[in-house]
PLY file of the C-alpha trace (Angstrom):
ply
format ascii 1.0
element vertex 238
property float x
property float y
property float z
element edge 237
property int vertex1
property int vertex2
end_header
9.05 -16.18 -27.15
5.91 -17.10 -25.26
6.50 -19.39 -22.29
4.14 -22.26 -21.56
3.09 -22.79 -17.99
0.06 -23.55 -15.86
-1.30 -21.17 -13.30
-2.58 -17.61 -13.34
-1.36 -14.07 -13.82
-3.19 -11.81 -11.35
-3.85 -8.29 -12.55
-6.23 -5.57 -11.43
-8.32 -2.67 -12.59
-6.26 -0.26 -10.49
-3.73 -0.12 -7.67
-4.70 -1.00 -4.07
-7.50 -3.31 -5.24
-6.10 -6.30 -3.37
-4.10 -8.36 -5.88
-1.80 -9.74 -3.19
-4.65 -11.08 -1.06
-6.33 -12.65 -4.08
-3.01 -14.11 -5.25
-2.58 -15.69 -1.83
-6.13 -17.05 -1.93
-5.52 -18.54 -5.38
-2.41 -20.28 -4.06
-4.53 -21.81 -1.30
-7.23 -22.84 -3.78
-4.72 -24.53 -6.09
-3.07 -26.34 -3.18
-6.52 -27.57 -2.08
-7.09 -28.87 -5.61
-3.88 -30.87 -5.34
-1.41 -28.72 -7.27
2.09 -28.10 -5.97
1.99 -24.32 -6.32
4.71 -21.72 -6.56
4.43 -17.97 -6.85
6.08 -14.84 -8.20
5.84 -11.12 -7.66
8.28 -10.35 -10.49
8.44 -6.60 -9.93
7.78 -4.83 -6.65
8.03 -1.09 -6.07
7.71 0.69 -2.73
10.08 -1.78 -1.08
11.48 -1.08 2.39
15.25 -0.65 2.61
16.75 -2.62 5.48
20.49 -2.98 6.07
21.15 -1.92 2.51
18.70 -4.46 1.06
15.31 -3.81 -0.54
12.65 -5.99 1.06
9.64 -6.80 -1.16
6.84 -7.20 1.39
4.30 -8.59 -1.08
6.82 -11.06 -2.46
7.76 -12.16 1.06
4.10 -12.62 1.98
3.38 -14.75 -1.10
6.54 -16.79 -0.49
5.33 -17.53 3.05
1.81 -18.42 1.92
3.12 -20.81 -0.74
5.70 -22.36 1.57
8.43 -21.96 -1.05
12.00 -22.47 0.10
13.54 -20.58 -2.83
15.31 -17.30 -2.18
13.24 -14.15 -2.42
15.29 -12.77 -5.32
13.98 -15.65 -7.45
10.38 -14.88 -6.50
10.83 -11.11 -6.78
13.84 -10.49 -9.02
13.21 -6.76 -9.62
12.79 -4.42 -6.64
12.54 -0.63 -6.31
12.28 1.69 -3.35
10.00 4.36 -4.80
6.27 3.49 -4.75
5.83 4.29 -8.44
5.17 2.55 -11.74
8.18 0.34 -12.55
9.30 2.45 -15.52
9.29 5.64 -13.43
10.94 4.04 -10.39
13.58 2.51 -12.66
14.39 5.84 -14.27
14.77 7.55 -10.88
16.80 4.75 -9.29
19.03 4.20 -12.29
18.45 0.61 -13.36
15.73 -0.69 -15.63
13.57 -3.75 -15.16
15.40 -6.86 -16.39
12.77 -8.81 -18.35
15.21 -11.58 -19.19
15.96 -12.11 -15.49
12.23 -12.21 -14.72
11.66 -14.84 -17.40
14.64 -16.88 -16.23
13.16 -16.91 -12.73
9.73 -17.81 -14.08
11.15 -20.70 -16.11
12.96 -22.08 -13.05
9.85 -21.87 -10.88
7.46 -23.37 -13.41
9.81 -26.34 -13.89
9.60 -27.16 -10.19
5.89 -26.49 -9.60
2.69 -27.76 -11.18
1.13 -24.29 -10.99
2.45 -20.75 -10.60
0.50 -17.73 -9.36
2.11 -14.53 -10.63
1.08 -11.18 -9.19
1.46 -8.23 -11.54
1.92 -4.54 -10.73
-1.22 -2.41 -10.79
-3.15 -2.84 -14.04
-2.30 -4.13 -17.50
-1.30 -0.73 -18.87
1.25 0.00 -16.13
4.52 0.75 -17.96
7.49 -1.47 -17.22
9.58 0.25 -19.88
8.67 2.90 -22.43
7.63 0.26 -24.95
6.72 -2.60 -22.61
3.71 -2.93 -20.30
2.43 -5.41 -17.71
0.21 -6.89 -20.43
3.37 -7.71 -22.40
4.83 -9.56 -19.41
1.60 -11.51 -18.96
1.70 -12.47 -22.63
5.31 -13.68 -22.39
4.45 -15.85 -19.39
1.51 -17.39 -21.24
-0.74 -17.60 -18.20
-4.48 -16.86 -18.18
-5.46 -13.72 -16.31
-7.44 -13.30 -13.15
-8.71 -9.71 -13.04
-9.22 -8.30 -9.55
-11.71 -5.46 -9.35
-13.31 -3.44 -6.58
-17.07 -3.52 -5.92
-17.68 0.24 -5.65
-18.78 2.97 -8.05
-16.56 3.18 -11.15
-15.73 -0.50 -11.31
-17.86 -1.17 -14.38
-15.77 1.19 -16.50
-12.45 0.03 -15.06
-13.26 -3.67 -15.29
-14.66 -3.55 -18.82
-11.67 -1.50 -20.01
-9.25 -3.99 -18.44
-10.99 -7.04 -19.86
-11.34 -5.38 -23.27
-7.65 -4.47 -23.40
-6.67 -7.99 -22.32
-8.77 -9.70 -24.97
-7.70 -7.31 -27.73
-4.06 -8.01 -26.74
-4.57 -11.73 -27.25
-4.61 -12.58 -23.54
-6.89 -15.22 -22.08
-9.03 -14.02 -19.16
-10.00 -16.90 -16.88
-12.24 -14.78 -14.70
-12.93 -11.72 -12.60
-12.79 -11.63 -8.81
-14.47 -8.71 -7.08
-12.56 -7.98 -3.92
-13.67 -5.97 -0.91
-10.24 -4.62 -0.07
-11.95 -2.17 2.28
-15.05 -2.35 4.47
-18.29 -2.48 2.45
-19.89 0.90 1.75
-23.37 -0.68 1.67
-24.05 1.37 -1.46
-26.41 0.74 -4.34
-23.35 0.47 -6.62
-22.02 -2.44 -4.57
-25.43 -4.10 -4.68
-25.75 -3.88 -8.47
-22.23 -4.06 -9.92
-21.86 -7.86 -9.84
-25.02 -8.44 -11.84
-24.14 -5.60 -14.23
-20.74 -7.12 -14.95
-22.29 -10.55 -15.50
-24.68 -8.98 -18.01
-21.99 -6.98 -19.84
-19.13 -9.44 -20.33
-18.75 -13.10 -21.21
-15.83 -13.40 -18.78
-17.10 -15.21 -15.67
-17.26 -13.62 -12.24
-15.53 -16.38 -10.32
-15.70 -14.87 -6.87
-16.74 -12.03 -4.60
-14.10 -11.88 -1.91
-14.94 -10.34 1.49
-12.88 -7.81 3.42
-10.60 -9.89 5.65
-9.90 -8.88 9.22
-6.68 -10.88 9.23
-4.42 -12.58 6.71
-3.69 -15.73 8.68
-3.31 -18.85 6.55
-6.43 -20.44 8.05
-8.49 -17.37 7.11
-7.08 -17.25 3.59
-7.73 -20.95 3.04
-11.28 -20.77 4.38
-12.25 -17.78 2.28
-10.51 -19.13 -0.83
-12.65 -22.27 -0.72
-15.79 -20.33 0.20
-15.49 -17.38 -2.20
-13.73 -18.65 -5.35
-15.41 -20.89 -7.92
-13.07 -23.88 -7.86
-14.71 -25.44 -10.92
-13.56 -22.49 -13.04
-10.06 -22.81 -11.59
-9.95 -26.51 -12.44
-11.13 -25.92 -16.00
-8.58 -23.16 -16.53
-5.84 -25.50 -15.31
-6.89 -28.07 -17.91
0 1
1 2
2 3
3 4
4 5
5 6
6 7
7 8
8 9
9 10
10 11
11 12
12 13
13 14
14 15
15 16
16 17
17 18
18 19
19 20
20 21
21 22
22 23
23 24
24 25
25 26
26 27
27 28
28 29
29 30
30 31
31 32
32 33
33 34
34 35
35 36
36 37
37 38
38 39
39 40
40 41
41 42
42 43
43 44
44 45
45 46
46 47
47 48
48 49
49 50
50 51
51 52
52 53
53 54
54 55
55 56
56 57
57 58
58 59
59 60
60 61
61 62
62 63
63 64
64 65
65 66
66 67
67 68
68 69
69 70
70 71
71 72
72 73
73 74
74 75
75 76
76 77
77 78
78 79
79 80
80 81
81 82
82 83
83 84
84 85
85 86
86 87
87 88
88 89
89 90
90 91
91 92
92 93
93 94
94 95
95 96
96 97
97 98
98 99
99 100
100 101
101 102
102 103
103 104
104 105
105 106
106 107
107 108
108 109
109 110
110 111
111 112
112 113
113 114
114 115
115 116
116 117
117 118
118 119
119 120
120 121
121 122
122 123
123 124
124 125
125 126
126 127
127 128
128 129
129 130
130 131
131 132
132 133
133 134
134 135
135 136
136 137
137 138
138 139
139 140
140 141
141 142
142 143
143 144
144 145
145 146
146 147
147 148
148 149
149 150
150 151
151 152
152 153
153 154
154 155
155 156
156 157
157 158
158 159
159 160
160 161
161 162
162 163
163 164
164 165
165 166
166 167
167 168
168 169
169 170
170 171
171 172
172 173
173 174
174 175
175 176
176 177
177 178
178 179
179 180
180 181
181 182
182 183
183 184
184 185
185 186
186 187
187 188
188 189
189 190
190 191
191 192
192 193
193 194
194 195
195 196
196 197
197 198
198 199
199 200
200 201
201 202
202 203
203 204
204 205
205 206
206 207
207 208
208 209
209 210
210 211
211 212
212 213
213 214
214 215
215 216
216 217
217 218
218 219
219 220
220 221
221 222
222 223
223 224
224 225
225 226
226 227
227 228
228 229
229 230
230 231
231 232
232 233
233 234
234 235
235 236
236 237
């Protein structure tokens, strides 16, 4: 059953594109707009094991940025040590992703917050189970997507494929954010890709996010307000 909630589900065209940074920036943008905002990183792989516990670093970072007091296992209910797709990590480590637990956590958070920013795992076609993908989780949560893409060569194909799959799956795409997760290459591809994407899709480009030298809250807040189109965010929130 599709849940109803306000906020955004942050996905990407690939791994290591910078979903966590953009998720944090969206939290700051929503807070600036006056929304009490919670967050989730429902599944995290590549967790560090410390004193017998798996520590989800992305989940912990988003928890800190949002200022949530809830326990981390509500924000990140499914954790794995291997840095692999959830389905593969689950098969190796011997316990599958619990979708019902994820949705229980999501329901609890969305009842207490006016907006929820959920960070996915990799792209929409990352397998959670053999017959269940990240796009299926996004659909269950009922949140519009923010697609994070890189600015460099290859991003046109990856971004258009991601947006096309989302729309054909019945997902709403609120916008695309191009993120410089690494230092600019100063290439012709970087110079032309934003305009090309604007010309080739009706989904709005709602931000071009710079490479950040630090992830302090002041920096995140400043760049969120400077680099994200807040009018699109407000419209998507209704």
